[in-house]
N, C-alpha and C positions, 0 to 999 in steps of 0.2 A: 504494500500500500504506500502511496506517495506520502512523504513526511508531512507536508502541509495538510493533507486530508486526514491523516492519522491524528494530528494535533487538534484539528477542528472537531472530529468525532469524539475524541477523548474529552475535549472541553464541553461538548454538549452533554455527554454522559455525566460529567462532574456537576454540571448545572442541574441535572435531573436527580442528583444525590447518590450516584454510585460510580465506582471505578470499574471499567470493563476488564475482564480477565481474558486475554487473547490466548487461545489454545492452538488454533490452526490458522494459517493464511494460505489456503490453496489457490493456485493460479486459475483453475477452471471454475467458472460459475456453476456448472452442473454439479461439480464436486461439492461446492458450498451448499447447494440446495439439497443434495443427498445427505450431507451431514446434518442439516437442519431437520430434514424429514425423518432421519433415524434418531431424533431427539438428542443429538450430540451438543445442542446449544442453539444459539440464535446467531444471526449474521446481519451485518450492515452491507447492503449491496446497491449498485446503481439501479435506478427505477426501471431501466430497460430490461433488466433480468427477469422482471415479473412476467414477461412474455414467454419465458421458457416453461416447459412442462414440469410441474413440481407437485405431485400428489402429496397431500398432507401438509403442505406449507401454506401459511397465511402471510400475505404481504400487507404491510402498513407503511404509509408515508411518514417519515420522521417529522416531528413537530417540536421546535421550530425547524423549518427547512432551510438551514443556513450552510450546510456542508456543501462545498462546491469543489469541483476538480477541473483543471484545465484539460482540454482535449487537444490532441495533436494528430496530424496525418502522418502515416508511416508507409513506406513501400520499399521493395527490394532495391538495393543500390544498383544503379545501372539499368533498372527496368525502364522500358519505354513502350507505351502503347497508346492508341487513340483513346481508349477508355480511361487510362490513368491521366492523360493530359486533360481530357474533358472534365474529369473529377476535380483535378487541381485548379483548373480554370474556374469551375463553378464555385469552389471554396473561396478563391480570391475575389470573385465578383460578389459573392453573398456574405463575405466576412462581416461587413458592417451590420447587415440585417441579423445575422446570427448573434453578434455581440449584443445588439439591442434587445433581442428576444431573451437572451440570458439575463440581462440586467432587469428586465421586467418581471422576472421570476424571483429576484432577490427580495428578502423581507424588508 
């Protein structure tokens, strides 16, 4: 987990009156959901993960919703394709709109 995000989540937990005990930090979200489903604990995950199949897992939005993480684009070094170029062009063209939408979701 990114240091800034970790600090932000820990601060939110502290405000709620508890200190999280971190047992696992799996890289795959399906693994995280499997651990939660098997009652190995709870997890703080990106909202988009709630779209994955997860029998026996309940998703709740964090309140207050102040935890944020920067997003970046990544691709294979030296890769070149029309799809990649189109995607990167779209990101560049829409960057201002994306930033404004993100700001509108801040508390």
